[in-house]
All heavy atoms as an XYZ file, in Angstrom:
650
protein
N      24.747    -34.050    -20.703
C      25.332    -34.348    -19.451
C      26.840    -34.448    -19.618
O      27.346    -34.764    -20.645
C      24.791    -35.789    -19.130
C      25.345    -36.283    -17.796
S      24.558    -37.782    -17.059
C      24.135    -38.719    -18.528
N      27.508    -34.029    -18.516
C      28.999    -34.092    -18.533
C      29.429    -34.980    -17.415
O      28.895    -34.976    -16.358
C      29.561    -32.619    -18.359
N      30.494    -35.737    -17.710
C      31.071    -36.662    -16.698
C      32.525    -36.369    -16.498
O      33.183    -35.915    -17.420
C      30.850    -38.165    -17.144
O      31.507    -38.301    -18.407
C      29.399    -38.536    -17.247
N      32.968    -36.637    -15.278
C      34.369    -36.452    -14.978
C      35.164    -37.629    -15.411
O      34.630    -38.619    -15.955
N      36.484    -37.678    -15.133
C      37.419    -38.745    -15.503
C      36.977    -40.108    -14.983
O      37.235    -41.159    -15.570
C      38.759    -38.281    -14.991
C      38.634    -36.918    -14.623
C      37.212    -36.575    -14.440
N      36.280    -40.060    -13.782
C      35.885    -41.340    -13.189
C      34.488    -41.783    -13.598
O      33.973    -42.822    -13.128
C      35.923    -41.217    -11.617
C      35.006    -40.106    -11.081
O      34.388    -39.417    -11.935
O      34.795    -40.055     -9.851
N      33.927    -41.037    -14.506
C      32.585    -41.377    -14.972
C      31.380    -40.764    -14.201
O      30.275    -40.921    -14.605
N      31.669    -40.089    -13.155
C      30.664    -39.453    -12.343
C      30.056    -38.253    -13.007
O      30.835    -37.533    -13.690
C      31.243    -39.031    -11.025
N      28.797    -38.068    -12.936
C      28.195    -36.936    -13.550
C      28.627    -35.649    -12.786
O      28.532    -35.549    -11.539
C      26.605    -37.045    -13.488
C      25.965    -35.790    -14.039
C      26.156    -38.229    -14.283
N      29.128    -34.654    -13.516
C      29.493    -33.431    -12.930
C      28.729    -32.199    -13.424
O      28.825    -31.097    -12.944
C      31.056    -33.142    -13.223
C      31.358    -33.084    -14.728
C      31.883    -34.223    -12.402
C      32.796    -32.618    -15.034
N      27.899    -32.462    -14.429
C      26.997    -31.421    -14.905
C      25.953    -31.848    -15.855
O      26.062    -32.922    -16.463
N      24.934    -31.085    -15.996
C      23.845    -31.408    -16.910
C      23.111    -30.109    -17.376
O      23.118    -29.155    -16.704
C      22.806    -32.352    -16.226
N      22.526    -30.220    -18.555
C      21.781    -29.131    -19.158
C      20.497    -29.738    -19.819
O      20.539    -30.851    -20.323
C      22.579    -28.344    -20.184
N      19.442    -28.958    -19.742
C      18.252    -29.362    -20.378
C      17.660    -28.146    -21.105
O      17.729    -27.007    -20.657
C      17.210    -29.855    -19.415
N      17.078    -28.332    -22.270
C      16.549    -27.269    -23.076
C      15.682    -27.775    -24.172
O      15.538    -29.004    -24.347
N      15.079    -26.817    -24.827
C      14.191    -27.234    -25.998
C      13.955    -25.990    -26.850
O      14.553    -24.966    -26.691
N      13.086    -26.223    -27.852
C      12.687    -25.156    -28.739
C      11.208    -25.061    -28.671
O      10.499    -25.590    -29.603
C      13.240    -25.373    -30.153
C      12.923    -24.238    -31.077
C      14.757    -25.572    -30.184
N      10.596    -24.406    -27.654
C       9.238    -24.412    -27.444
C       8.400    -23.541    -28.526
O       7.251    -23.795    -28.784
C       8.974    -23.895    -26.036
C      10.217    -23.060    -25.815
C      11.332    -23.723    -26.630
N       9.129    -22.522    -29.052
C       8.508    -21.651    -30.011
C       9.432    -21.529    -31.292
O      10.676    -21.656    -31.078
C       8.265    -20.275    -29.467
C       7.362    -20.145    -28.284
C       7.381    -18.767    -27.650
C       5.919    -20.471    -28.720
N       8.943    -21.426    -32.446
C       9.838    -21.359    -33.614
C      10.892    -20.329    -33.438
O      10.656    -19.147    -33.102
C       8.896    -20.956    -34.696
C       7.496    -21.518    -34.280
C       7.545    -21.353    -32.817
N      12.173    -20.782    -33.582
C      13.322    -19.804    -33.514
C      13.839    -19.563    -32.162
O      14.846    -18.978    -31.968
N      13.066    -19.979    -31.123
C      13.452    -19.554    -29.675
C      13.906    -20.824    -28.951
O      12.992    -21.587    -28.491
C      12.269    -18.898    -29.033
C      11.970    -17.565    -29.646
C      10.865    -16.890    -28.885
O      10.432    -17.234    -27.768
O      10.350    -15.914    -29.370
N      15.179    -20.978    -28.664
C      15.639    -22.132    -27.851
C      15.564    -21.637    -26.444
O      15.765    -20.420    -26.106
N      15.225    -22.558    -25.527
C      15.031    -22.225    -24.132
C      15.934    -23.169    -23.297
O      15.851    -24.359    -23.444
C      13.624    -22.330    -23.773
C      13.211    -21.915    -22.330
C      13.170    -20.463    -22.135
O      12.972    -19.634    -23.105
O      13.533    -20.061    -21.032
N      16.782    -22.573    -22.346
C      17.427    -23.399    -21.402
C      16.583    -23.557    -20.214
O      16.102    -22.639    -19.635
C      18.717    -22.626    -20.928
C      19.681    -22.453    -22.152
C      19.418    -23.414    -19.838
C      20.204    -23.786    -22.773
N      16.208    -24.800    -19.900
C      15.233    -25.128    -18.720
C      16.125    -25.392    -17.511
O      15.625    -24.994    -16.397
C      14.483    -26.379    -19.085
C      13.601    -26.255    -20.299
C      13.601    -27.379    -21.182
C      12.839    -25.134    -20.603
C      12.793    -27.240    -22.361
C      12.063    -25.100    -21.725
C      12.039    -26.067    -22.683
O      11.266    -26.030    -23.672
N      17.282    -25.852    -17.610
C      18.098    -26.159    -16.414
C      19.616    -26.305    -16.879
O      19.898    -26.762    -17.973
C      17.697    -27.447    -15.782
N      20.473    -25.817    -16.005
C      21.958    -25.944    -16.224
C      22.558    -26.051    -14.838
O      22.401    -25.126    -14.016
C      22.471    -24.744    -16.958
C      24.015    -24.737    -17.252
C      24.409    -25.842    -18.155
C      24.403    -23.360    -17.826
N      23.209    -27.128    -14.581
C      23.817    -27.377    -13.333
C      25.171    -28.020    -13.403
O      25.403    -28.861    -14.217
C      22.936    -28.220    -12.483
N      26.050    -27.570    -12.562
C      27.460    -28.133    -12.517
C      27.801    -28.263    -10.982
O      27.563    -27.339    -10.210
C      28.468    -27.179    -13.174
C      29.945    -27.767    -13.014
C      28.189    -26.976    -14.673
N      28.295    -29.468    -10.669
C      28.662    -29.662     -9.293
C      29.709    -28.668     -8.830
O      30.545    -28.268     -9.635
C      29.186    -31.119     -8.957
C      28.032    -32.157     -9.312
C      30.435    -31.408     -9.751
N      29.697    -28.243     -7.545
C      30.573    -27.191     -7.084
C      32.065    -27.473     -7.412
O      32.805    -26.550     -7.822
C      30.338    -27.078     -5.584
C      28.888    -27.507     -5.435
C      28.655    -28.577     -6.556
N      32.549    -28.644     -7.261
C      33.986    -28.935     -7.523
C      34.337    -28.842     -8.941
O      35.587    -28.892     -9.195
N      33.441    -28.861     -9.848
C      33.776    -28.747    -11.301
C      33.427    -27.387    -11.906
O      33.620    -27.211    -13.123
C      32.982    -29.848    -12.062
N      33.040    -26.438    -11.125
C      32.760    -25.077    -11.673
C      34.071    -24.320    -12.014
O      35.100    -24.619    -11.525
C      31.927    -24.303    -10.615
C      30.541    -24.928    -10.481
C      29.750    -24.089     -9.459
N      28.465    -24.841     -9.321
C      27.666    -24.683     -8.281
N      28.024    -23.829     -7.310
N      26.518    -25.414     -8.180
N      33.881    -23.418    -12.944
C      35.013    -22.558    -13.422
C      36.069    -23.370    -14.172
O      37.231    -23.009    -14.152
C      35.593    -21.723    -12.229
C      34.631    -20.835    -11.670
C      35.345    -19.794    -10.788
N      34.365    -18.943    -10.141
C      33.920    -17.823    -10.654
N      34.299    -17.448    -11.891
N      33.006    -17.090    -10.039
N      35.595    -24.476    -14.765
C      36.547    -25.348    -15.545
C      36.014    -25.481    -16.963
O      36.505    -26.360    -17.691
C      36.692    -26.684    -14.809
C      37.312    -26.631    -13.504
C      37.385    -27.908    -12.828
O      37.438    -29.012    -13.477
N      37.449    -27.955    -11.500
N      35.011    -24.779    -17.346
C      34.376    -24.831    -18.736
C      33.317    -25.738    -18.928
O      32.856    -25.943    -20.017
N      32.940    -26.456    -17.864
C      31.852    -27.528    -17.975
C      30.508    -26.859    -18.333
O      29.828    -27.247    -19.288
C      31.684    -28.356    -16.678
C      30.543    -29.290    -16.770
C      32.925    -29.079    -16.354
N      30.146    -25.806    -17.532
C      28.933    -25.107    -17.861
C      28.894    -24.488    -19.298
O      27.919    -24.541    -20.004
N      30.038    -23.945    -19.741
C      30.142    -23.390    -21.045
C      29.969    -24.418    -22.079
O      29.242    -24.179    -23.125
C      31.476    -22.611    -21.210
O      31.574    -21.591    -20.263
C      31.671    -22.041    -22.592
N      30.621    -25.593    -21.939
C      30.481    -26.699    -22.910
C      29.017    -27.214    -22.960
O      28.541    -27.470    -24.023
C      31.481    -27.820    -22.488
N      28.415    -27.296    -21.778
C      27.065    -27.752    -21.753
C      26.083    -26.781    -22.547
O      25.250    -27.167    -23.314
C      26.496    -27.985    -20.352
C      27.136    -29.213    -19.637
C      26.832    -29.129    -18.149
C      26.611    -30.498    -20.184
N      26.314    -25.521    -22.240
C      25.460    -24.548    -22.858
C      25.710    -24.407    -24.367
O      24.778    -24.325    -25.209
C      25.743    -23.123    -22.236
C      24.806    -22.024    -22.569
C      23.433    -22.299    -22.120
C      25.299    -20.733    -21.926
N      26.996    -24.555    -24.828
C      27.289    -24.655    -26.275
C      26.653    -25.830    -26.901
O      26.036    -25.730    -27.961
C      28.876    -24.709    -26.415
O      29.436    -23.524    -25.809
C      29.229    -24.784    -27.905
N      26.731    -26.981    -26.311
C      26.097    -28.181    -26.849
C      24.606    -28.047    -26.968
O      24.026    -28.503    -27.920
C      26.480    -29.455    -25.957
N      24.037    -27.453    -25.936
C      22.535    -27.258    -25.949
C      22.192    -26.325    -27.160
O      21.232    -26.518    -27.842
C      22.048    -26.691    -24.613
N      22.986    -25.253    -27.349
C      22.783    -24.330    -28.398
C      22.893    -25.011    -29.805
O      22.114    -24.728    -30.721
N      23.959    -25.849    -29.910
C      24.098    -26.571    -31.205
C      22.892    -27.468    -31.427
O      22.471    -27.508    -32.671
C      25.411    -27.366    -31.153
C      26.664    -26.477    -31.227
C      27.937    -27.196    -30.896
O      27.898    -28.387    -30.666
O      28.999    -26.557    -30.926
N      22.410    -28.134    -30.475
C      21.222    -28.938    -30.660
C      20.047    -28.120    -31.002
O      19.248    -28.512    -31.864
C      20.991    -29.731    -29.364
C      19.880    -30.741    -29.432
C      20.331    -32.014    -30.121
N      19.269    -32.996    -29.931
C      18.951    -33.796    -30.899
N      19.669    -33.870    -31.989
N      17.978    -34.689    -30.669
N      19.914    -26.992    -30.404
C      18.748    -26.107    -30.665
C      18.808    -25.630    -32.123
O      17.773    -25.530    -32.763
C      18.710    -24.887    -29.690
C      18.374    -25.282    -28.299
S      18.676    -23.902    -27.177
C      18.189    -24.667    -25.635
N      19.969    -25.317    -32.561
C      20.205    -24.951    -34.014
C      19.623    -26.047    -34.943
O      18.999    -25.673    -35.984
C      21.608    -24.659    -34.328
C      22.220    -23.325    -33.832
C      23.735    -23.339    -34.004
C      21.609    -22.172    -34.542
N      19.872    -27.233    -34.570
C      19.331    -28.381    -35.432
C      17.783    -28.366    -35.478
O      17.261    -28.885    -36.443
C      19.753    -29.657    -34.850
S      21.518    -29.978    -34.923
N      17.137    -27.740    -34.568
C      15.673    -27.625    -34.525
C      15.170    -26.245    -34.870
O      14.016    -25.875    -34.574
C      15.146    -28.080    -33.096
C      15.331    -29.565    -32.885
C      16.479    -30.093    -32.343
C      14.245    -30.475    -33.296
C      16.581    -31.443    -32.150
C      14.369    -31.822    -33.144
C      15.538    -32.359    -32.549
N      15.987    -25.507    -35.542
C      15.553    -24.213    -36.095
C      15.630    -22.990    -35.176
O      15.172    -21.948    -35.525
N      16.246    -23.148    -34.028
C      16.368    -22.035    -33.124
C      17.437    -21.009    -33.662
O      18.504    -21.396    -34.222
C      16.816    -22.467    -31.707
N      17.194    -19.797    -33.532
C      18.091    -18.719    -33.927
C      18.515    -17.993    -32.659
O      19.450    -17.117    -32.762
C      17.550    -17.727    -34.966
O      16.332    -17.191    -34.379
C      17.210    -18.492    -36.208
N      17.881    -18.158    -31.553
C      18.191    -17.471    -30.311
C      18.161    -18.538    -29.121
O      17.465    -19.515    -29.302
C      17.132    -16.394    -29.975
C      17.108    -15.287    -31.014
C      15.994    -14.237    -30.683
O      15.415    -14.292    -29.638
O      15.861    -13.326    -31.508
N      18.839    -18.141    -28.158
C      18.827    -19.032    -26.855
C      18.412    -18.115    -25.706
O      18.974    -17.118    -25.550
C      20.196    -19.666    -26.744
C      20.311    -20.674    -25.708
C      21.734    -21.279    -25.673
O      22.656    -20.626    -25.684
N      21.746    -22.646    -25.648
N      17.447    -18.576    -24.939
C      16.925    -17.807    -23.805
C      17.048    -18.567    -22.552
O      17.011    -19.826    -22.548
C      15.517    -17.426    -24.117
C      15.427    -16.454    -25.306
C      14.061    -16.003    -25.604
N      14.059    -15.055    -26.772
C      13.073    -14.404    -27.150
N      11.885    -14.570    -26.583
N      13.195    -13.578    -28.161
N      17.023    -17.814    -21.474
C      17.036    -18.454    -20.121
C      16.225    -17.452    -19.185
O      16.355    -16.257    -19.312
C      18.428    -18.697    -19.591
C      19.205    -17.452    -19.402
C      18.402    -19.615    -18.336
N      15.561    -17.990    -18.213
C      14.913    -17.295    -17.186
C      15.480    -17.670    -15.913
O      15.564    -18.845    -15.496
C      13.350    -17.572    -17.150
O      12.795    -17.207    -18.392
C      12.688    -16.699    -16.084
N      15.999    -16.702    -15.160
C      16.601    -16.830    -13.827
C      15.574    -16.733    -12.712
O      14.599    -15.941    -12.915
C      17.793    -15.883    -13.586
C      18.880    -15.869    -14.718
C      19.901    -14.851    -14.430
C      19.519    -17.276    -14.806
N      15.808    -17.352    -11.625
C      14.860    -17.301    -10.521
C      14.744    -15.940     -9.891
O      13.637    -15.536     -9.396
C      15.416    -18.281     -9.438
C      16.392    -19.121    -10.119
C      16.832    -18.353    -11.304
N      15.801    -15.110     -9.966
C      15.650    -13.752     -9.360
C      16.734    -12.856    -10.082
O      17.588    -13.347    -10.772
C      15.936    -13.808     -7.850
O      17.401    -13.877     -7.642
N      16.584    -11.542     -9.868
C      17.524    -10.532    -10.440
C      18.890    -10.693     -9.812
O      19.837    -10.223    -10.461
C      16.958     -9.164    -10.226
C      15.730     -8.859    -10.953
C      15.179     -7.511    -10.629
O      15.975     -6.519    -10.591
O      13.942     -7.339    -10.396
N      19.013    -11.324     -8.687
C      20.317    -11.513     -8.036
C      20.893    -12.863     -8.183
O      21.712    -13.326     -7.337
C      20.208    -11.076     -6.577
C      19.847     -9.678     -6.366
C      19.878     -9.216     -4.919
N      19.465     -7.867     -4.924
C      18.590     -7.385     -4.022
N      17.937     -8.131     -3.158
N      18.315     -6.080     -3.983
N      20.384    -13.634     -9.086
C      20.796    -15.055     -9.244
C      22.307    -15.063     -9.451
O      22.865    -14.329    -10.297
C      20.087    -15.716    -10.424
C      20.319    -17.169    -10.479
O      21.388    -17.620    -10.964
O      19.509    -17.937     -9.908
N      23.091    -15.993     -8.721
C      24.511    -16.026     -8.841
C      24.976    -16.487    -10.250
O      26.189    -16.295    -10.600
C      24.908    -17.055     -7.819
C      23.699    -17.729     -7.398
C      22.594    -16.883     -7.722
N      24.139    -16.993    -11.113
C      24.572    -17.396    -12.439
C      24.478    -16.234    -13.438
O      24.873    -16.347    -14.606
C      23.674    -18.615    -12.928
O      22.348    -18.230    -13.145
N      23.966    -15.102    -13.079
C      23.815    -13.992    -14.016
C      25.135    -13.572    -14.650
O      25.205    -13.475    -15.810
C      23.198    -12.802    -13.222
C      23.041    -11.506    -14.087
C      22.115    -11.745    -15.358
C      22.458    -10.340    -13.269
N      26.286    -13.424    -13.874
C      27.569    -13.144    -14.519
C      28.018    -14.191    -15.458
O      28.571    -13.846    -16.571
C      28.548    -13.034    -13.319
C      27.721    -12.764    -12.157
C      26.406    -13.473    -12.409
N      27.774    -15.447    -15.259
C      28.074    -16.536    -16.197
C      27.347    -16.332    -17.496
O      28.032    -16.355    -18.603
C      27.644    -17.889    -15.561
C      27.690    -19.023    -16.586
C      28.913    -19.620    -16.942
C      26.528    -19.537    -17.048
C      28.960    -20.682    -17.836
C      26.524    -20.588    -17.983
C      27.766    -21.191    -18.351
N      26.104    -16.080    -17.448
C      25.339    -15.864    -18.702
C      25.673    -14.618    -19.498
O      25.823    -14.621    -20.638
C      23.780    -15.983    -18.414
C      23.256    -17.318    -18.111
C      22.948    -17.765    -16.891
C      23.184    -18.248    -19.123
C      22.470    -18.988    -16.582
C      22.717    -19.608    -18.936
C      22.348    -19.900    -17.590
N      25.860    -13.499    -18.729
C      26.230    -12.275    -19.419
C      27.652    -12.293    -20.022
O      27.886    -11.909    -21.113
C      26.146    -11.060    -18.485
O      26.921    -11.274    -17.317
C      24.681    -10.769    -18.080
N      28.518    -13.064    -19.403
C      29.902    -13.268    -19.888
C      29.803    -14.092    -21.233
O      30.650    -13.867    -22.124
C      30.759    -14.085    -18.932
C      32.092    -14.502    -19.478
N      33.105    -13.544    -19.594
C      32.594    -15.644    -19.855
C      34.184    -14.185    -20.076
N      33.854    -15.495    -20.248
N      28.826    -14.901    -21.373
C      28.622    -15.754    -22.619
C      27.743    -15.049    -23.580
O      27.244    -15.701    -24.626
C      28.069    -17.160    -22.225
C      29.107    -17.972    -21.481
C      28.489    -19.243    -21.044
C      30.381    -18.185    -22.370
N      27.479    -13.821    -23.506
C      26.799    -13.014    -24.489
C      25.324    -12.841    -24.315
O      24.630    -12.389    -25.234
N      24.715    -13.274    -23.201
C      23.309    -13.068    -22.996
C      23.025    -11.661    -22.568
O      23.772    -11.134    -21.781
C      22.807    -14.098    -21.859
C      22.597    -15.460    -22.293
C      23.736    -16.371    -22.411
C      21.336    -15.934    -22.643
C      23.560    -17.687    -22.835
C      21.160    -17.278    -23.037
C      22.236    -18.142    -23.189
N      21.982    -11.093    -23.082
C      21.605     -9.787    -22.763
C      20.164     -9.758    -22.129
O      19.402    -10.635    -22.448
C      21.587     -8.866    -24.040
N      19.865     -8.811    -21.288
C      18.596     -8.857    -20.618
C      17.426     -8.501    -21.620
O      17.479     -7.637    -22.418
C      18.713     -7.729    -19.529
C      19.952     -7.014    -19.753
C      20.713     -7.748    -20.811
N      16.374     -9.346    -21.412
C      15.091     -8.998    -22.041
C      14.100     -8.431    -21.008
O      13.061     -7.886    -21.333
C      14.490    -10.302    -22.671
C      15.112    -10.887    -23.844
C      14.463    -12.246    -24.183
C      14.990     -9.938    -25.091
N      14.447     -8.650    -19.772
C      13.710     -8.224    -18.644
C      14.489     -8.417    -17.368
O      15.690     -8.820    -17.537
N      13.993     -8.232    -16.202
C      14.842     -8.396    -15.010
C      15.347     -9.742    -14.813
O      16.520     -9.891    -14.278
C      13.798     -8.041    -13.872
C      12.707     -7.332    -14.493
C      12.663     -7.809    -15.870
N      14.715    -10.849    -15.183
C      15.176    -12.187    -14.924
C      15.268    -12.939    -16.254
O      15.503    -14.197    -16.259
C      14.380    -12.897    -13.983
O      13.020    -13.001    -14.440
C      14.372    -12.286    -12.585
N      14.976    -12.355    -17.404
C      14.992    -13.054    -18.690
C      16.113    -12.574    -19.513
O      16.299    -11.373    -19.741
C      13.680    -12.776    -19.407
C      13.391    -13.516    -20.601
C      12.458    -14.688    -20.279
N      11.915    -15.318    -21.424
C      12.251    -16.511    -21.972
N      13.014    -17.264    -21.286
N      11.700    -17.010    -23.043
N      16.873    -13.471    -20.083
C      18.136    -13.182    -20.861
C      17.989    -13.954    -22.190
O      17.341    -14.977    -22.352
C      19.395    -13.621    -20.169
C      19.565    -13.179    -18.710
C      20.719    -13.900    -18.086
C      19.791    -11.721    -18.720
N      18.658    -13.354    -23.221
C      18.696    -13.785    -24.567
C      20.027    -13.623    -25.223
O      20.748    -12.748    -24.981
C      17.640    -13.046    -25.345
C      17.443    -13.458    -26.781
O      16.895    -14.503    -27.055
N      17.970    -12.667    -27.677
N      20.393    -14.618    -26.161
C      21.529    -14.367    -27.030
C      21.224    -15.003    -28.358
O      20.470    -15.937    -28.496
C      22.789    -14.982    -26.454
C      22.933    -16.438    -26.493
C      24.298    -16.883    -26.039
N      24.392    -18.311    -25.991
C      25.517    -19.029    -25.737
N      26.554    -18.318    -25.408
N      25.500    -20.306    -25.759
N      21.923    -14.483    -29.374
C      21.761    -14.985    -30.711
C      22.649    -16.283    -30.825
O      23.797    -16.230    -30.375
C      22.138    -13.963    -31.802
C      22.169    -14.536    -33.143
C      21.292    -12.746    -31.697
N      22.170    -17.288    -31.466
C      22.967    -18.488    -31.677
C      23.757    -18.373    -32.928
O      23.389    -17.682    -33.867
C      22.009    -19.728    -31.781
C      21.402    -20.151    -30.430
C      20.390    -21.281    -30.731
C      22.510    -20.704    -29.496
Protein backbone atom coordinates (compact mmCIF):
# COMPACT_ATOMS: atom_id res chain seq x y z
CA UNK A 1 0.00 0.00 0.00
CA UNK A 2 1.16 3.54 -0.73
CA UNK A 3 0.04 6.63 1.14
CA UNK A 4 0.30 10.30 0.32
CA UNK A 5 1.71 13.05 2.56
CA UNK A 6 -1.63 13.33 4.39
CA UNK A 7 -1.73 9.58 5.09
CA UNK A 8 -4.48 8.86 2.57
CA UNK A 9 -4.11 5.67 0.55
CA UNK A 10 -3.09 6.51 -3.01
CA UNK A 11 -2.21 3.03 -4.30
CA UNK A 12 -2.15 -0.65 -3.53
CA UNK A 13 -0.77 -3.86 -4.97
CA UNK A 14 -1.55 -7.50 -4.28
CA UNK A 15 0.32 -10.55 -5.45
CA UNK A 16 1.65 -13.94 -4.54
CA UNK A 17 3.69 -16.91 -5.68
CA UNK A 18 1.03 -19.49 -6.59
CA UNK A 19 3.47 -21.77 -8.45
CA UNK A 20 7.16 -22.35 -7.74
CA UNK A 21 9.18 -19.57 -9.35
CA UNK A 22 6.16 -17.68 -10.69
CA UNK A 23 5.12 -14.48 -8.97
CA UNK A 24 1.68 -13.23 -9.90
CA UNK A 25 0.31 -9.69 -9.66
CA UNK A 26 -3.36 -10.00 -8.69
CA UNK A 27 -4.13 -6.28 -8.47
CA UNK A 28 -2.37 -2.94 -8.89
CA UNK A 29 -4.22 0.34 -8.49
CA UNK A 30 -3.24 3.99 -8.12
CA UNK A 31 -5.73 6.83 -7.62
CA UNK A 32 -5.97 9.06 -10.71
CA UNK A 33 -4.39 12.10 -9.02
CA UNK A 34 -1.27 10.12 -8.09
CA UNK A 35 -0.62 8.45 -11.44
CA UNK A 36 2.58 9.11 -13.43
CA UNK A 37 4.45 9.93 -10.22
CA UNK A 38 6.20 6.58 -9.71
CA UNK A 39 3.65 5.13 -7.27
CA UNK A 40 2.71 2.17 -9.48
CA UNK A 41 6.35 1.47 -10.28
CA UNK A 42 7.26 1.51 -6.58
CA UNK A 43 4.37 -0.80 -5.71
CA UNK A 44 5.28 -3.23 -8.49
CA UNK A 45 8.94 -3.17 -7.42
CA UNK A 46 8.01 -3.83 -3.79
CA UNK A 47 5.76 -6.71 -4.83
CA UNK A 48 8.60 -8.17 -6.91
CA UNK A 49 11.06 -7.93 -4.02
CA UNK A 50 8.59 -9.71 -1.78
CA UNK A 51 8.05 -12.40 -4.42
CA UNK A 52 11.82 -12.94 -4.63
CA UNK A 53 11.76 -13.74 -0.89
CA UNK A 54 9.35 -16.57 -1.69
CA UNK A 55 11.43 -18.03 -4.52
CA UNK A 56 9.89 -16.31 -7.54
CA UNK A 57 12.17 -15.75 -10.50
CA UNK A 58 9.49 -14.27 -12.74
CA UNK A 59 6.61 -11.84 -12.29
CA UNK A 60 3.40 -12.23 -14.28
CA UNK A 61 0.18 -10.33 -14.76
CA UNK A 62 -3.04 -11.01 -16.64
CA UNK A 63 -4.87 -8.00 -18.06
CA UNK A 64 -8.65 -7.93 -18.57
CA UNK A 65 -8.33 -7.28 -22.32
CA UNK A 66 -5.80 -6.78 -25.11
CA UNK A 67 -6.62 -3.06 -25.04
CA UNK A 68 -6.21 -2.55 -21.30
CA UNK A 69 -4.91 0.97 -20.60
CA UNK A 70 -2.23 -0.40 -18.26
CA UNK A 71 -0.50 -2.33 -21.07
CA UNK A 72 2.01 0.48 -21.86
CA UNK A 73 2.86 0.75 -18.14
CA UNK A 74 3.73 -2.94 -17.89
CA UNK A 75 5.63 -3.10 -21.19
CA UNK A 76 7.63 0.01 -20.20
CA UNK A 77 8.69 -1.89 -17.05
CA UNK A 78 9.98 -4.86 -19.02
CA UNK A 79 6.96 -7.15 -19.22
CA UNK A 80 6.71 -9.14 -22.46
CA UNK A 81 3.66 -10.92 -23.84
CA UNK A 82 3.07 -14.59 -23.11
CA UNK A 83 -0.32 -14.34 -24.83
CA UNK A 84 -2.83 -11.63 -25.78
CA UNK A 85 -3.52 -10.61 -22.17
CA UNK A 86 -0.78 -12.40 -20.21
CA UNK A 87 2.58 -10.67 -19.56
CA UNK A 88 5.80 -11.79 -17.90
CA UNK A 89 9.15 -10.35 -16.80
CA UNK A 90 12.22 -11.78 -15.11
CA UNK A 91 12.74 -10.58 -11.54
